C-alpha positions as CSV (number, residue, x, y, z in Angstrom):
1,M,147.6,-308.3,-89.1
2,K,145.8,-311.7,-88.7
3,V,142.5,-311.8,-86.8
4,S,140.8,-315.0,-85.6
5,L,137.5,-315.8,-87.3
6,A,136.2,-316.7,-83.9
7,Y,135.8,-312.9,-83.4
8,P,134.0,-311.6,-86.5
9,W,133.6,-308.1,-84.9
10,A,137.5,-308.0,-84.7
11,A,137.8,-308.8,-88.4
12,R,135.4,-306.0,-89.2
13,W,137.3,-303.6,-87.0
14,S,140.6,-304.7,-88.5
15,R,139.4,-303.9,-92.1
16,R,138.2,-300.5,-90.9
17,V,141.4,-299.7,-89.1
18,R,143.5,-300.6,-92.2
19,R,141.3,-298.5,-94.5
20,F,141.5,-295.6,-92.0
21,T,145.2,-295.9,-91.5
22,T,145.9,-296.0,-95.2
23,G,143.8,-292.9,-95.8
24,L,145.3,-291.1,-92.9
25,C,148.9,-291.8,-94.1
26,L,148.0,-290.5,-97.6
27,S,146.4,-287.4,-96.0
28,V,149.5,-286.7,-93.8
29,V,151.8,-287.0,-96.8
30,L,149.7,-284.6,-98.9
31,L,149.4,-282.1,-96.2
32,S,153.1,-282.3,-95.4
33,C,154.0,-281.6,-99.1
34,Q,151.6,-278.8,-99.2
35,F,153.1,-277.3,-96.0
36,L,156.6,-277.6,-97.3
37,L,155.8,-276.1,-100.7
38,S,153.9,-273.2,-99.1
39,H,156.8,-272.4,-96.7
40,Q,159.8,-273.2,-98.9
41,S,160.3,-269.7,-100.1
42,S,158.4,-267.8,-97.4
43,S,160.3,-265.1,-95.7
44,A,157.6,-264.7,-93.0
45,A,158.3,-267.9,-91.1
46,P,158.3,-267.2,-87.3
47,Q,161.8,-266.8,-86.0
48,S,160.8,-266.9,-82.3
49,Y,157.9,-268.2,-80.2
50,Q,157.0,-264.6,-79.7
51,D,156.1,-264.4,-83.4
52,L,153.7,-267.3,-83.3
53,E,150.1,-266.4,-84.1
54,F,147.3,-268.6,-82.7
55,P,144.1,-269.1,-84.7
56,P,140.8,-268.1,-83.0
57,L,139.8,-270.5,-80.4
58,P,136.7,-272.7,-81.1
59,E,133.7,-271.7,-79.1
60,L,133.1,-274.1,-76.3
61,Q,129.6,-275.7,-76.4
62,L,128.0,-278.4,-74.3
63,P,126.8,-281.3,-76.3
64,D,123.2,-282.5,-75.8
65,Y,122.8,-284.6,-72.7
66,Q,120.2,-285.6,-70.2
67,R,120.5,-285.4,-66.4
68,L,118.1,-287.6,-64.4
69,Q,117.8,-289.0,-60.9
70,L,116.3,-292.3,-59.8
71,N,114.0,-292.5,-56.8
72,N,116.8,-293.9,-54.7
73,G,119.0,-290.8,-55.4
74,L,121.2,-292.2,-58.1
75,T,122.2,-289.3,-60.4
76,V,122.4,-290.2,-64.1
77,Y,124.0,-288.4,-67.1
78,L,123.3,-289.7,-70.6
79,M,125.0,-288.5,-73.7
80,E,124.3,-290.3,-77.0
81,D,126.9,-290.5,-79.8
82,H,126.3,-292.9,-82.7
83,D,129.6,-292.4,-84.6
84,L,131.0,-295.7,-83.3
85,P,129.3,-298.8,-82.0
86,L,130.8,-298.3,-78.5
87,V,129.4,-297.4,-75.1
88,D,131.5,-296.1,-72.1
89,G,130.3,-295.5,-68.6
90,T,131.8,-293.9,-65.5
91,A,130.5,-293.9,-61.9
92,L,131.8,-291.5,-59.2
93,I,131.2,-292.6,-55.6
94,R,131.3,-290.1,-52.7
95,T,134.0,-291.7,-50.6
96,G,137.8,-291.6,-50.6
97,S,140.9,-292.8,-48.8
98,R,140.9,-289.5,-46.8
99,F,138.2,-291.0,-44.6
100,E,140.1,-294.2,-43.7
101,S,142.0,-294.5,-40.4
102,A,145.7,-293.7,-40.3
103,E,146.3,-297.1,-38.8
104,Q,144.9,-298.8,-41.9
105,A,146.3,-296.6,-44.6
106,G,145.9,-298.4,-47.8
107,L,142.5,-300.0,-47.0
108,A,140.5,-297.8,-49.4
109,S,142.8,-298.3,-52.3
110,L,142.8,-302.1,-51.8
111,T,139.0,-302.2,-51.4
112,G,138.6,-300.1,-54.6
113,S,140.7,-302.5,-56.7
114,L,139.2,-305.7,-55.3
115,L,135.7,-304.5,-56.1
116,R,136.6,-305.7,-59.6
117,S,139.4,-308.1,-59.2
118,G,137.7,-310.0,-56.4
119,G,134.8,-311.1,-58.6
120,T,131.0,-311.0,-57.8
121,E,128.5,-313.1,-55.9
122,K,127.5,-314.5,-59.3
123,E,130.8,-315.0,-61.0
124,S,134.3,-315.8,-59.8
125,P,137.2,-313.5,-60.8
126,A,138.3,-316.0,-63.5
127,E,134.7,-316.2,-64.9
128,L,134.3,-312.5,-65.0
129,N,137.7,-312.0,-66.6
130,Q,136.9,-314.5,-69.3
131,F,133.5,-313.0,-70.1
132,L,135.0,-309.6,-70.6
133,E,137.9,-310.8,-72.5
134,D,135.7,-312.7,-75.0
135,R,133.8,-309.5,-75.7
136,A,136.8,-307.1,-75.8
137,A,135.0,-305.3,-72.9
138,S,136.4,-303.9,-69.7
139,I,135.2,-303.1,-66.1
140,E,137.6,-301.2,-63.8
141,T,137.3,-299.9,-60.3
142,S,139.4,-297.8,-57.9
143,L,139.1,-295.8,-54.7
144,R,141.4,-292.8,-54.5
145,K,142.0,-289.9,-52.1
146,T,138.7,-287.9,-52.8
147,A,136.5,-290.3,-54.8
148,G,135.6,-293.8,-55.8
149,R,135.5,-294.6,-59.5
150,A,134.2,-297.4,-61.6
151,T,134.2,-297.6,-65.4
152,F,133.0,-299.9,-68.1
153,S,133.6,-300.0,-71.9
154,T,131.9,-302.3,-74.4
155,L,130.7,-302.7,-78.0
156,S,127.1,-301.5,-78.2
157,E,125.9,-305.0,-79.2
158,D,127.1,-306.3,-75.8
159,L,125.8,-303.4,-73.7
160,E,123.2,-305.3,-71.7
161,P,125.2,-308.2,-70.4
162,V,128.3,-306.0,-69.7
163,F,126.2,-303.4,-67.9
164,Q,124.6,-306.2,-65.8
165,R,128.0,-307.3,-64.7
166,F,129.1,-303.7,-64.0
167,A,126.1,-303.4,-61.7
168,D,127.1,-306.7,-60.0
169,V,130.6,-305.3,-59.4
170,M,129.1,-302.2,-57.8
171,R,126.4,-304.0,-55.8
172,R,127.5,-307.5,-55.1
173,P,131.3,-307.7,-54.9
174,A,132.6,-311.0,-53.5
175,F,136.2,-309.9,-52.4
176,D,137.5,-313.4,-53.3
177,P,139.9,-314.4,-50.4
178,T,142.6,-315.6,-52.8
179,Q,142.5,-312.3,-54.7
180,V,142.6,-310.4,-51.3
181,D,145.7,-312.3,-50.2
182,L,147.3,-311.7,-53.6
183,A,146.6,-307.9,-53.5
184,L,148.1,-307.7,-50.0
185,A,151.2,-309.5,-51.1
186,Q,151.6,-307.3,-54.2
187,T,151.2,-304.1,-52.1
188,R,154.0,-305.3,-49.7
189,G,156.2,-306.0,-52.8
190,S,155.6,-302.5,-54.2
191,L,156.4,-300.9,-50.9
192,A,159.7,-302.8,-50.9
193,R,160.6,-301.1,-54.2
194,R,159.1,-297.6,-53.7
195,N,162.5,-296.0,-53.0
196,D,164.1,-297.1,-56.3
197,D,163.3,-293.8,-58.0
198,P,164.5,-290.4,-56.5
199,G,161.6,-288.6,-58.3
200,D,159.0,-290.9,-56.6
201,I,160.7,-290.2,-53.3
202,A,160.6,-286.5,-53.8
203,G,156.9,-286.4,-54.8
204,R,155.9,-288.6,-51.8
205,E,158.0,-286.9,-49.2
206,F,157.0,-283.4,-50.4
207,N,153.4,-284.1,-49.6
208,K,154.4,-285.2,-46.2
209,V,156.3,-282.0,-45.3
210,I,153.5,-279.8,-46.7
211,Y,150.4,-281.6,-45.2
212,G,152.1,-283.5,-42.4
213,E,152.7,-287.2,-42.0
214,T,149.4,-287.8,-40.2
215,S,147.3,-285.8,-42.7
216,P,145.2,-288.0,-45.1
217,Y,146.7,-285.8,-47.9
218,G,150.3,-286.5,-46.8
219,R,150.4,-289.9,-45.1
220,T,151.5,-293.0,-47.0
221,V,150.8,-296.7,-46.9
222,E,153.3,-298.5,-44.8
223,P,154.0,-302.2,-44.2
224,E,152.6,-302.0,-40.7
225,T,149.4,-300.4,-41.9
226,V,149.0,-303.2,-44.6
227,D,149.4,-305.8,-41.9
228,K,146.3,-304.4,-40.2
229,I,144.1,-304.8,-43.3
230,S,142.0,-308.0,-43.8
231,R,139.1,-309.0,-46.0
232,P,136.4,-308.2,-43.3
233,D,137.8,-304.7,-43.2
234,M,137.2,-304.3,-47.0
235,V,133.7,-305.7,-46.8
236,K,132.9,-303.4,-43.9
237,L,134.2,-300.3,-45.8
238,Y,132.2,-301.3,-48.9
239,R,129.0,-301.8,-46.9
240,E,129.4,-298.5,-45.1
241,T,130.3,-296.5,-48.3
242,F,128.6,-297.7,-51.4
243,F,125.0,-296.4,-51.9
244,P,123.0,-295.1,-54.9
245,N,122.4,-291.6,-53.4
246,R,126.2,-291.2,-53.1
247,M,126.8,-292.1,-56.8
248,I,126.9,-290.2,-60.1
249,L,126.7,-292.4,-63.2
250,G,127.5,-291.1,-66.7
251,I,127.1,-293.1,-69.9
252,Y,128.3,-292.0,-73.3
253,G,128.1,-293.6,-76.7
254,D,126.0,-295.6,-79.1
255,F,122.7,-296.2,-77.2
256,D,119.1,-295.1,-77.1
257,A,118.6,-292.9,-74.0
258,T,115.1,-294.3,-73.2
259,E,116.3,-297.9,-73.4
260,M,119.5,-297.0,-71.4
261,L,117.5,-295.5,-68.7
262,A,115.3,-298.6,-68.5
263,L,118.5,-300.8,-68.2
264,I,119.8,-298.6,-65.4
265,Q,116.5,-298.8,-63.6
266,D,116.4,-302.6,-63.9
267,N,119.9,-302.9,-62.5
268,F,120.1,-300.1,-59.9
269,G,116.6,-299.1,-59.2
270,D,116.0,-301.4,-56.2
271,W,119.3,-300.5,-54.6
272,K,118.5,-299.0,-51.2
273,P,119.9,-295.5,-50.3
274,T,121.4,-294.4,-47.0
275,T,120.3,-291.7,-44.7
276,Q,123.7,-291.4,-43.1
277,A,125.6,-288.2,-43.7
278,L,129.1,-288.2,-45.1
279,P,132.0,-287.5,-42.6
280,A,133.3,-284.0,-42.4
281,L,136.3,-283.3,-44.6
282,P,139.6,-283.5,-42.8
283,E,141.1,-280.1,-41.7
284,V,144.2,-279.0,-43.7
285,N,147.1,-276.9,-42.4
286,Q,150.7,-276.5,-43.6
287,A,152.8,-278.7,-41.4
288,H,156.2,-277.0,-41.9
289,M,157.4,-273.5,-43.1
290,D,160.7,-272.1,-44.2
291,E,162.5,-275.3,-43.6
292,V,164.9,-277.4,-45.7
293,F,164.5,-281.2,-45.8
294,V,167.0,-283.6,-47.4
295,V,166.8,-287.3,-48.3
296,D,170.3,-288.7,-48.7
297,Q,170.8,-290.8,-51.8
298,P,174.7,-290.9,-52.1
299,Q,174.6,-293.2,-55.1
300,V,173.0,-290.6,-57.5
301,N,174.8,-287.8,-59.4
302,Q,171.8,-285.5,-59.6
303,S,169.4,-283.8,-57.2
304,D,165.6,-283.8,-57.3
305,V,164.4,-280.5,-55.9
306,R,161.0,-279.4,-54.7
307,L,160.0,-276.1,-53.2
308,G,156.5,-275.1,-52.2
309,H,153.8,-274.4,-49.7
310,L,150.1,-275.0,-49.2
311,G,147.9,-273.7,-52.0
312,G,144.2,-273.2,-52.4
313,L,140.9,-274.3,-54.1
314,L,139.9,-274.4,-57.8
315,S,136.9,-272.4,-56.8
316,S,139.0,-269.4,-55.8
317,E,137.9,-266.3,-57.7
318,D,141.6,-265.7,-58.5
319,Y,142.2,-269.1,-60.0
320,P,141.9,-267.8,-63.6
321,A,144.6,-265.2,-62.9
322,L,146.8,-267.8,-61.2
323,S,146.4,-270.0,-64.3
324,V,147.7,-267.1,-66.4
325,L,150.6,-266.7,-63.9
326,N,151.3,-270.4,-64.4
327,G,151.5,-269.7,-68.1
328,V,154.0,-266.8,-67.5
329,M,156.3,-269.0,-65.4
330,N,156.1,-272.3,-67.3
331,G,155.9,-274.0,-70.7
332,F,157.3,-273.1,-74.1
333,G,158.6,-269.5,-73.7
334,G,157.9,-269.4,-69.9
335,R,160.3,-267.5,-67.5
336,L,161.6,-270.6,-65.7
337,P,162.5,-272.6,-68.9
338,N,164.0,-269.5,-70.5
339,E,166.1,-268.5,-67.5
340,I,166.8,-271.7,-65.5
341,R,167.1,-274.1,-68.4
342,S,168.1,-272.2,-71.5
343,R,170.1,-269.3,-70.2
344,Q,171.7,-270.8,-67.1
345,G,171.6,-274.5,-68.2
346,L,170.8,-275.7,-64.7
347,A,168.0,-278.2,-65.6
348,Y,166.5,-279.9,-68.6
349,S,163.0,-279.4,-67.2
350,V,161.9,-276.9,-64.6
351,Y,158.4,-275.8,-63.4
352,A,156.5,-273.8,-60.8
353,Y,152.7,-274.3,-60.6
354,W,149.9,-273.1,-58.5
355,S,148.1,-276.4,-58.4
356,P,144.7,-276.2,-56.6
357,S,142.3,-279.0,-55.7
358,Y,138.5,-279.1,-55.9
359,D,137.6,-279.4,-52.3
360,Y,140.7,-279.2,-50.2
361,P,143.8,-276.9,-50.4
362,G,146.3,-277.9,-53.1
363,T,149.9,-276.8,-53.3
364,F,152.2,-274.3,-54.9
365,V,155.1,-276.4,-56.1
366,A,158.3,-275.6,-58.0
367,G,160.9,-278.1,-58.9
368,A,163.5,-279.6,-61.2
369,Q,166.2,-282.2,-61.5
370,T,169.7,-280.9,-61.7
371,R,173.3,-282.0,-61.5
372,T,174.5,-282.4,-57.9
373,E,177.0,-279.6,-58.2
374,T,174.3,-277.1,-59.4
375,T,171.8,-277.9,-56.7
376,I,172.2,-274.6,-54.9
377,P,172.2,-272.4,-58.0
378,L,169.0,-274.1,-59.1
379,I,167.3,-273.4,-55.8
380,E,168.5,-269.8,-55.8
381,G,167.3,-269.4,-59.4
382,I,163.8,-270.6,-58.7
383,R,163.5,-268.3,-55.7
384,E,164.7,-265.4,-57.7
385,Q,162.1,-265.9,-60.4
386,I,159.4,-265.9,-57.8
387,R,160.7,-262.6,-56.4
388,V,160.9,-261.1,-59.9
389,V,157.3,-261.9,-60.9
390,Q,156.1,-260.3,-57.6
391,D,158.2,-257.2,-57.9
392,A,157.5,-256.1,-61.5
393,P,154.5,-256.3,-63.7
394,I,154.7,-258.7,-66.7
395,S,154.9,-257.3,-70.2
396,E,151.9,-257.1,-72.4
397,D,153.5,-259.7,-74.8
398,E,154.0,-262.1,-71.9
399,L,150.4,-261.5,-70.8
400,K,149.0,-262.1,-74.3
401,Y,151.0,-265.3,-74.8
402,A,150.2,-266.7,-71.4
403,K,146.5,-266.1,-71.8
404,E,146.4,-267.6,-75.3
405,S,148.4,-270.7,-74.3
406,T,146.2,-271.1,-71.2
407,L,143.0,-271.0,-73.2
408,N,144.4,-273.1,-76.0
409,S,145.4,-275.8,-73.4
410,F,142.0,-275.5,-71.7
411,V,140.2,-276.3,-75.0
412,F,142.0,-279.6,-75.2
413,N,140.1,-280.8,-72.2
414,F,136.9,-280.8,-74.4
415,Q,138.1,-282.4,-77.6
416,N,135.3,-284.9,-77.6
417,P,131.8,-285.1,-75.9
418,S,133.0,-287.8,-73.4
419,Q,135.6,-285.5,-71.9
420,T,132.9,-282.8,-71.5
421,L,130.6,-285.4,-69.8
422,S,133.3,-286.4,-67.4
423,R,134.0,-282.7,-66.6
424,L,130.2,-282.1,-65.9
425,M,130.1,-285.1,-63.6
426,R,133.2,-283.9,-61.7
427,Y,131.8,-280.4,-61.3
428,E,128.6,-281.8,-59.7
429,Y,130.5,-284.3,-57.6
430,Y,132.5,-281.4,-56.0
431,G,129.7,-278.9,-55.9
432,Y,130.7,-276.7,-58.7
433,P,128.3,-274.9,-61.1
434,S,127.7,-276.6,-64.4
435,D,128.8,-273.5,-66.3
436,F,132.1,-273.3,-64.4
437,I,133.7,-274.1,-67.8
438,F,132.5,-270.8,-69.3
439,Q,133.1,-268.8,-66.1
440,Y,136.7,-269.8,-66.1
441,Q,137.2,-269.1,-69.8
442,K,135.8,-265.6,-69.5
443,A,137.8,-264.8,-66.4
444,V,141.1,-265.9,-68.1
445,E,140.2,-263.7,-71.1
446,A,139.6,-260.7,-68.7
447,T,142.9,-261.1,-66.8
448,T,145.2,-258.1,-66.8
449,A,149.0,-257.7,-66.1
450,A,148.0,-256.1,-62.8
451,D,145.9,-259.1,-61.9
452,V,148.9,-261.4,-62.5
453,Q,151.2,-259.3,-60.3
454,R,148.6,-259.0,-57.6
455,V,148.0,-262.8,-57.3
456,A,151.7,-263.4,-57.4
457,Q,152.2,-261.1,-54.4
458,E,149.1,-262.5,-52.6
459,Y,149.4,-266.2,-53.2
460,L,153.1,-266.9,-53.5
461,K,154.7,-266.9,-50.1
462,P,158.5,-267.0,-50.1
463,E,158.6,-266.9,-46.3
464,K,156.5,-270.2,-46.2
465,L,158.5,-272.1,-48.8
466,V,159.6,-275.6,-47.8
467,T,162.6,-276.9,-49.7
468,L,163.1,-280.7,-50.2
469,V,166.2,-282.1,-51.9
470,V,166.7,-285.8,-52.8
471,G,170.4,-286.4,-53.7
472,N,173.9,-286.8,-52.5
473,V,173.6,-284.6,-49.4
474,K,177.4,-284.6,-48.6
475,A,178.1,-282.8,-51.8
476,F,175.9,-279.7,-51.1
477,E,175.2,-279.9,-47.4
478,T,177.4,-276.9,-46.3
479,S,176.1,-274.6,-49.1
480,L,172.5,-275.6,-48.4
481,K,172.8,-274.7,-44.7
482,T,174.1,-271.3,-45.6
483,L,171.3,-270.8,-48.2
484,N,168.8,-271.4,-45.4
485,K,170.4,-268.9,-43.0
486,D,172.5,-271.6,-41.3
487,Q,169.4,-273.4,-40.0
488,P,169.9,-277.2,-39.4
489,L,168.8,-279.4,-42.3
490,R,165.9,-281.8,-41.5
491,R,166.9,-285.3,-42.6
492,I,164.2,-287.7,-43.7
493,K,165.0,-291.3,-43.2
494,L,163.3,-293.8,-45.6
């Protein structure tokens, strides 16, 4: 790999990467040989997933960090790590596309991306791009359903100038008119292609039939809503939304906390807060129940199936037991893969998850892709597995395996301190206690087979299941009507 001498830091990193990669390859070879030799004659190798033994989980511990607040209400998390000469930062802003009007759906997303791509009052988009490219740094912004987000990443030696530009992006966006026009044109182009993938159609339309087409959690960006969006609308949304007392800023990496705090104060300390309260969260209700929706795609030879209903919150006291239920139903050794995929051969991948959200009801959703001719058996098979888990307690082996796999997966959310910092910020943003990590872990460990059956009976509602099928409707229309007690199918036109 050749590296230009114009970037000496790149040459240094290249040499480090080569040394690390060489050492890693040798280590992998040696460990592989050791593993093969140790297992070559072993008669105790696991013959089934049920024979697998998990090592004890590492104890979750919060790394050292500081939480501070500026006089203008800006909340700051600082977590030092000097292993690498890198600094990463993330800001969460209390806003979201759920607060935009239905007539201008897409305004928030466009505003979020143009905070960065539209340049600042001090630098044009091209100048800002060039500055970051020269330093292998990045600044990114977005505005999604429940939050705004801005990030930066830089070598520690470039921290001050990169952070100054990060502050400019947050405080002094220019919304360059040329970039605005380009973003609007690109959005229209993506809308013209959004029905190319049946899986994308299924995911989009499923949210509509659960939350409703007018709900901010179900509605979609349409060509007519994009036509009503202009640069002044973006500027107005920004000015009404972005304030320091609505922001949580977390910085992780190779810096001195005292110096970092001074840099934050210099760049954000004089930003004026707002006294205006946030809007109330939109009300959520399930729009349809016990109905079957179809999207006709006669050119495809398989069906994309979704079944589900409105779910709940992450803060539910039963969420740990529901997580264990997810483990029983899904994943390696789960009931759905074992029965629907392996035994019946109806789908390569099949799932059913209770999927809550932080501050608004999530969903229970099950689904799979299957051959057109096996669409009905697939739907019947998923419904049957829901009934079975409600009617009879799970075995102790299933319980043990589901708890261990759930806890093992959970630990991967905290592989490095930056992930933990991100989690702490998210908990504060949505009003969760800082020790939610430990509360959840303990509750999963305490979950019993009776708990799993109870939450399956209480939270899974077969009578509320909405079914959505994207596929060649003519091939399964008659059988699908019979399956749904001869009720008419609800056809969705794209």
